[in-house]
C-alpha positions in Angstrom: 0.0 0.0 0.0 2.8 2.4 0.9 4.7 1.5 -2.3 1.6 2.2 -4.4 1.1 5.6 -2.7 4.8 6.4 -3.2 4.6 5.6 -6.9 1.5 7.7 -7.3 3.2 10.6 -5.5 6.2 10.4 -7.8 4.0 10.3 -10.9 2.0 13.2 -9.6 5.2 15.2 -8.9 6.6 14.8 -12.4 3.3 14.8 -14.4 2.8 17.7 -16.8 -0.6 19.4 -16.3 -2.9 17.9 -18.9 -3.8 21.3 -20.5 -0.2 21.9 -21.5 0.5 18.5 -23.0 0.9 18.5 -26.8 0.4 14.8 -26.9 -3.3 15.0 -25.9 -4.0 16.4 -29.3 -2.5 13.3 -30.9 -5.1 11.0 -29.3 -7.8 12.1 -31.8 -5.4 11.8 -34.7 -4.3 8.3 -33.6 -7.9 7.2 -33.2 -8.8 8.4 -36.7 -5.7 6.9 -38.3 -6.3 3.5 -36.7 -10.0 3.5 -37.7 -9.2 4.4 -41.3 -6.5 1.7 -41.5 -8.7 -1.0 -40.0 -12.0 -0.1 -41.7 -11.5 1.6 -45.1 -12.9 -0.4 -48.0 -9.5 -0.7 -49.7 -6.0 -1.3 -48.5 -4.4 2.0 -47.5 -0.8 3.1 -47.2 -0.2 4.3 -43.7 2.7 6.5 -44.8 0.6 8.3 -47.3 -2.1 8.9 -44.7 0.4 10.5 -42.3 2.0 12.6 -45.1 -1.5 13.8 -46.1 -2.4 14.7 -42.6 0.9 16.7 -42.2 0.2 18.5 -45.5 -3.3 19.4 -44.4 -2.1 20.6 -41.1 0.4 23.0 -42.7 -2.1 24.2 -45.2 -4.1 25.8 -42.3 -1.1 28.1 -41.7 0.3 30.3 -44.5 1.2 29.7 -48.2 4.9 29.3 -47.5 4.6 26.6 -44.8 4.6 23.3 -46.7 5.3 19.6 -46.3 7.5 18.1 -49.0 7.5 14.3 -49.7 11.0 12.8 -50.4 10.9 13.4 -54.2 9.8 17.0 -53.9 12.4 17.6 -51.1 15.2 16.2 -53.3 14.1 18.6 -56.2 14.0 21.5 -53.8 17.6 20.8 -52.8 18.6 20.6 -56.4 16.9 24.0 -57.1 19.1 25.8 -54.6 22.2 24.3 -56.2 21.3 25.8 -59.5 20.4 22.9 -61.8 17.0 21.2 -62.3 14.4 20.4 -65.0 11.2 22.2 -65.7 9.9 25.6 -67.0 11.9 28.1 -64.9 9.2 29.8 -62.8 8.9 30.5 -59.1 5.3 30.0 -58.0 3.1 30.2 -54.9 -0.5 29.5 -54.1 -2.5 32.8 -53.8 -6.2 32.9 -53.3 -6.4 29.2 -54.1 -4.8 29.7 -57.5 -1.2 28.9 -58.6 0.4 32.3 -59.1 3.8 33.2 -60.7 6.1 35.1 -58.4 8.7 35.6 -61.2 9.9 33.8 -64.3 13.7 33.0 -64.1 15.7 34.8 -66.8 16.8 32.7 -69.8 14.4 29.9 -69.2 11.4 28.5 -71.2 8.9 30.4 -69.0 10.9 33.7 -69.5 11.0 33.2 -73.2 7.3 32.5 -73.3 6.9 36.0 -71.8 5.2 34.9 -68.6 5.0 37.6 -65.9 4.9 38.1 -62.2 1.3 37.8 -60.8 0.1 35.7 -63.8 -2.3 33.1 -62.5 -1.8 29.5 -63.8 -5.4 28.4 -64.0 -4.7 25.0 -65.6 -1.8 22.7 -66.5 -2.6 20.5 -69.6 -6.3 21.2 -69.0 -6.2 20.3 -65.3 -7.5 23.1 -63.1 -5.0 24.3 -60.5 -7.7 25.7 -58.2 -6.9 24.2 -54.8 -4.1 22.1 -56.3 -1.3 21.2 -53.9 2.1 22.8 -54.8 3.6 19.3 -55.0 1.2 18.2 -57.7 1.6 21.5 -59.6 5.4 21.2 -59.7 5.2 17.5 -60.7 2.8 18.4 -63.6 5.0 21.2 -64.9 8.2 19.2 -64.7 9.2 16.5 -67.2 11.8 15.3 -69.6 13.6 17.9 -71.7 11.9 18.5 -75.0 8.4 17.6 -73.9 5.6 20.1 -74.0 3.2 21.4 -71.4 0.2 23.7 -71.9 -0.6 26.4 -69.3 -3.8 28.4 -69.1 -2.9 31.8 -67.9 -5.0 34.6 -66.5 -3.1 37.9 -66.5 -4.3 40.9 -64.4 -4.4 44.1 -66.6 -5.5 46.5 -63.9 -8.8 48.2 -63.1 -10.4 44.7 -62.6 -9.6 43.6 -66.1 -7.9 40.3 -67.0 -6.6 38.5 -70.1 -7.0 34.7 -70.5 -4.8 32.8 -72.9 -3.1 29.4 -73.4 0.6 29.1 -73.9 2.5 25.9 -74.8 6.0 25.7 -73.4 8.8 23.2 -74.2 10.4 21.8 -71.0 14.2 22.1 -70.7 16.9 21.5 -68.1 17.1 24.7 -66.1 20.7 25.7 -65.4 20.8 29.0 -63.6 23.8 31.2 -63.6 22.8 33.4 -60.8 25.1 36.4 -61.5 26.0 38.0 -64.8 27.9 41.3 -65.3 29.2 43.7 -67.9 30.5 47.3 -68.2 27.4 49.0 -69.6 29.5 52.1 -70.6 32.9 53.4 -69.6 33.0 53.6 -65.8 29.5 52.2 -65.1 29.1 48.6 -64.3 26.0 46.4 -64.5 25.4 43.3 -62.4 22.3 41.1 -62.7 21.4 38.7 -59.8 18.8 36.3 -61.0 18.3 34.5 -57.7 20.2 33.7 -54.5 21.9 30.2 -54.6 24.6 28.6 -52.6 27.5 30.7 -54.0 25.8 33.8 -55.3 27.7 36.2 -53.0 31.0 34.7 -54.1 30.1 35.0 -57.8 29.0 38.6 -57.2 32.3 39.5 -55.5 34.2 37.9 -58.5 32.1 39.9 -60.9 32.8 43.2 -59.1 36.6 42.4 -59.0 36.5 41.7 -62.8 34.7 45.0 -63.5 37.2 47.0 -61.3 40.1 45.3 -63.0 38.9 46.7 -66.4 38.6 50.3 -65.2 37.7 52.4 -62.2 34.0 52.2 -61.4 32.2 55.5 -61.3 28.8 53.8 -60.8 27.1 50.5 -60.5 23.6 49.2 -61.4 22.5 46.1 -59.3 19.6 44.5 -61.1 17.3 42.5 -58.8 14.2 42.6 -61.0 12.2 39.4 -61.3 14.6 37.8 -58.7 12.2 35.6 -56.6 14.7 35.2 -53.7 16.4 32.1 -52.4 18.9 31.7 -49.6 18.7 34.3 -46.8 22.4 33.7 -45.9 23.4 34.7 -49.4 21.2 37.8 -49.4 23.0 38.9 -46.2 26.4 38.3 -47.8 25.5 40.2 -50.9 24.3 43.2 -48.9 27.5 43.0 -46.8 29.6 43.5 -50.0 28.3 47.1 -50.2 27.7 48.0 -46.5 30.6 48.4 -44.1 28.9 48.4 -40.7 25.6 48.3 -38.9 22.5 46.2 -39.2 21.6 44.4 -42.4 18.4 42.5 -41.4 16.7 41.5 -38.2 14.4 38.5 -37.8 11.8 38.1 -35.0 10.0 35.0 -34.2 7.1 34.0 -32.0 6.0 36.7 -29.5 8.4 39.3 -31.1 11.5 37.5 -29.8 14.6 38.5 -31.8 16.0 35.4 -33.4 18.9 36.9 -35.3 20.6 40.2 -36.1 22.8 40.1 -39.2 25.4 42.9 -39.3 27.8 44.2 -41.9 31.6 43.9 -41.7 34.1 46.5 -42.8 36.5 44.0 -44.4 36.0 43.5 -48.2 33.4 46.3 -48.7 33.1 47.7 -52.2 32.6 51.5 -51.9 33.6 54.7 -53.5 31.0 54.7 -56.2 27.2 55.5 -56.3 24.7 52.6 -56.9 21.3 52.1 -58.3 19.4 49.0 -57.3 16.6 48.0 -59.8 13.5 46.2 -58.5 10.0 45.4 -59.6 7.0 43.3 -58.6 8.9 40.1 -59.2 11.6 41.0 -56.7 10.8 39.0 -53.6 12.1 37.7 -50.3 15.9 37.7 -50.3 15.9 40.4 -53.0 13.8 42.6 -50.7 16.2 42.1 -47.9 19.1 43.3 -50.0 17.1 46.3 -51.5 15.8 47.2 -48.0 19.2 47.2 -46.5 20.8 49.2 -49.3 17.9 51.7 -49.0 17.9 52.2 -45.3 21.7 52.4 -45.1 21.6 55.0 -48.0 24.1 52.9 -50.0 22.0 52.8 -53.1 19.0 54.5 -54.8 16.2 52.0 -55.2 14.6 52.4 -58.6 11.7 50.7 -60.4 8.4 49.5 -59.0 7.1 48.3 -55.7 8.4 44.8 -54.8 6.5 41.6 -54.1 6.2 41.9 -50.3 7.3 38.6 -48.9 8.7 39.4 -45.5 8.6 36.0 -43.8 11.4 33.6 -43.0 11.1 29.9 -43.5 13.3 27.1 -42.1 13.7 23.8 -43.7 14.3 20.6 -41.8 14.8 17.1 -43.2 12.6 14.4 -41.6 13.8 10.9 -40.9 12.0 9.4 -43.9 13.7 11.7 -46.4 10.8 14.1 -46.6 11.1 17.8 -45.7 9.3 20.4 -43.7 9.3 24.1 -44.6 7.9 26.2 -41.8 7.4 30.0 -41.4 9.2 30.8 -38.2 9.8 34.5 -38.3 9.4 37.9 -40.0 12.3 39.9 -41.2 12.8 43.7 -40.7 15.0 46.2 -42.5 17.6 48.2 -40.6 15.1 51.0 -39.9 12.6 48.5 -38.5 10.3 48.2 -41.5 8.4 44.9 -42.1 8.4 44.0 -45.7 5.5 41.5 -45.4 2.7 42.5 -47.7 4.0 46.0 -48.2 7.2 45.4 -50.1 9.9 47.9 -50.8 8.8 51.3 -52.2 11.4 52.6 -54.7 13.1 56.0 -54.1 12.5 56.7 -57.7 9.5 55.1 -59.5 10.3 54.1 -63.1 7.7 52.4 -65.3 8.6 49.2 -67.1 8.0 51.0 -70.4 8.7 54.5 -71.5 5.6 56.7 -71.5 4.6 57.8 -75.1 6.0 61.1 -76.1 4.3 63.4 -78.6 6.9 64.9 -80.8 6.0 68.4 -82.0 7.9 70.6 -84.5 9.5 73.4 -82.7 10.6 76.6 -84.4 14.1 77.7 -83.4 16.1 80.9 -84.0 17.9 79.4 -86.9 14.5 78.8 -88.6 13.6 82.5 -88.7 14.0 84.4 -91.9 16.9 86.8 -91.8 18.3 85.5 -88.5 21.8 86.5 -87.4 24.5 84.0 -88.1 26.4 82.6 -85.2 30.2 82.8 -84.9 32.0 79.9 -86.5 33.6 77.5 -84.0 35.2 74.2 -84.3 32.8 71.3 -83.9 33.5 69.2 -80.9 33.0 65.5 -81.3 30.6 64.1 -78.8 30.4 60.4 -78.0 27.2 59.0 -79.3 25.2 57.3 -76.6 22.6 54.8 -77.7 19.3 54.7 -75.9 18.6 51.3 -74.3 15.4 49.4 -75.1 15.0 48.7 -71.3 13.5 51.9 -70.0 14.2 51.2 -66.3 17.8 50.4 -67.0 18.1 53.5 -69.2 16.7 55.6 -66.3 19.2 54.1 -63.9 22.0 54.8 -66.3 20.9 58.4 -66.8 20.9 58.8 -63.0 24.5 57.6 -62.7 25.6 59.8 -65.5 24.2 62.7 -63.6 26.0 61.5 -60.5 29.3 61.6 -62.4 28.6 65.2 -63.5 27.3 66.6 -60.2 28.9 64.3 -57.7 27.1 61.6 -55.6 23.4 62.5 -55.7 22.6 60.5 -52.6 
């Protein structure tokens, strides 16, 4: 009797109050799982049932928290290494429809002129409404050279949309995340397509190569249609241009600060003005870089408002080879701004296309009858500067030209 009382006392002392036990919630799940396995009319795969339950649980959270079966998890890891098969688009589920965040440059989707915010309403005739991301990715991927038909609904503004079908040939997607060139003497141009494992290293190398050619008087960093990628690489990219202070802060549950990433003085590229180009396809890691450069006044942000994904996901590998991506935090720019839903507002708004200009004939002094002749002077040869077809890039270039003339404008 004494022994029984002692055991009960020990159990009581170490028992967790029932209302705090997470395992109580598993009782209902275990009961349903057992009932289904024992009574469903056909044989069921218990592993598939558990995976389906996990997927459904995460679907009640936010669009970026997802469960990845082993095959999808393997593809995701290949994506961040920069080589995979498919169409070349970053997608998410928005309002129950598969929506394009951004097409990746020099891929089949980019060549098909798909755009950020396009809704993929059907894949080979199969509606995507309510479709799991896993299934959508599986349907869009396939052997190189095979075709897939997408039904697209494109928002045109003021409540208007355009619906059309596009057939795309699948290809092996090999992403070179950083490209660079000297756009004109003294002004460099670097395009970052996404943030992969070695993006910051590639960017540093590109900067060194540009500087080896000639002194930089200005730099255009192009983050347009960059859907994001690895947070660590975004921090390292920003660190290349910022010598000290905060780059980004992440806060988790209850506002608890999880991490503060700061810049380092060693290896900073400085001494020239910068323009950072962004648009509605610039998301996540791109917004971290743009926000840091803007708040630290290292670059003028130019273009259009960014996508507005200000949440942080962590990815863990489960013991059966599947993966779990869970939103664990929000990130904030150095000034304390949350990017979630709002995005980054450019310092200078530049439309994607040049506004139409009405050319009128203007009468000048030399057109007047009997005008006085000017004094003769030697004609000075001026370098011909071609206008770029890319209006936003041209606007950035004009800004840096002005900076060369009048000094650093910001």
